[in-house]
C-alpha positions in Angstrom: -12.6 16.7 19.3 -9.0 17.0 17.9 -7.5 19.2 20.7 -4.0 17.0 20.3 -1.5 16.0 17.3 -3.2 13.5 14.9 -1.0 11.8 12.8 -2.2 11.4 8.7 -0.2 9.3 7.4 3.7 7.6 8.0 6.4 5.6 6.4 8.3 3.1 8.2 11.8 1.6 6.9 12.8 -0.9 9.3 9.0 -2.5 8.8 8.4 -1.5 4.6 5.2 -0.3 5.8 2.7 2.6 4.9 0.8 3.5 6.9 -2.3 6.5 6.4 -4.9 7.3 8.8 -8.8 6.2 8.8 -9.9 9.6 9.3 -8.7 11.2 6.3 -9.6 7.8 4.0 -12.2 11.1 2.4 -9.0 12.7 0.7 -9.2 11.8 -2.8 -7.2 8.7 -3.9 -4.3 11.3 -6.4 -3.9 13.0 -3.0 -4.0 9.3 -0.9 -1.2 7.8 -3.4 0.8 11.2 -4.1 1.4 11.1 -0.2 1.7 7.5 -0.4 4.9 8.2 -2.6 6.9 10.7 -0.9 6.9 9.0 2.2 7.7 5.6 0.7 10.4 7.5 -1.5 11.5 9.7 1.6 12.4 6.4 3.9 13.7 4.2 0.9 16.1 7.7 0.9 17.0 8.5 4.1 15.8 5.0 5.8 14.2 5.7 9.7 10.5 6.7 10.0 8.4 9.6 8.7 5.5 11.4 9.7 2.5 13.5 9.0 1.3 14.9 11.8 -0.9 17.6 12.4 -0.2 19.5 15.5 -3.3 21.3 17.8 -3.5 24.4 15.5 -3.3 22.7 12.6 0.1 23.3 11.0 1.3 19.9 9.1 4.7 19.0 10.1 6.9 16.4 8.9 8.7 14.6 11.8 11.5 12.2 11.3 13.1 9.8 13.2 15.6 6.7 13.4 16.6 3.7 15.8 19.6 4.6 17.5 21.5 2.0 16.1 20.5 2.3 12.7 24.3 3.1 11.6 21.6 3.2 7.4 20.0 6.5 8.7 21.2 9.7 6.6 20.9 12.8 9.5 22.2 14.8 7.0 19.9 13.9 4.1 17.0 13.6 6.0 17.4 17.3 6.9 18.0 18.0 3.2 15.5 15.6 1.9 12.6 17.7 4.0 14.0 20.7 2.9 13.4 19.3 -0.3 9.9 17.8 -0.1 8.6 21.5 1.7 10.1 23.7 -1.0 8.4 21.0 -3.9 5.3 20.0 -2.1 4.4 23.0 -0.9 0.8 23.6 -2.6 0.4 19.9 -1.5 1.2 20.4 2.0 -0.8 23.7 2.1 -3.7 22.2 0.4 -3.5 19.4 3.0 -3.7 21.8 6.3 -7.0 23.8 4.8 -8.4 20.7 4.1 -7.3 19.9 7.5 -8.5 23.0 9.6 -11.8 22.6 7.7 -13.1 19.4 7.9 -11.9 18.5 11.6 -10.6 21.5 12.9 -13.9 23.0 12.1 -12.8 26.9 10.8 -14.3 28.5 7.8 -12.8 29.9 5.4 
């Protein structure tokens, strides 16, 4: 069923919007809120678009993109912020990977 990349959530500084894939509405509300805060704060801080995407193996990737003409986007700050999120939110990111592998890919523990 889920063979390709699947978007978990994302935030867009240009449209000032947050998106959570409705397939993940079953996540606890606390987790949903933490994802929203994390994504929105990221885009408010460095600009651009942050998307959390599962690859075909169930690994959660943090992808950032920006418009070419965006003079406000901080490319260096973006990389630093991604590494900060990966360090500070390691347990959350690992739990989200496990959730996806079990409930979407059908893996057993």
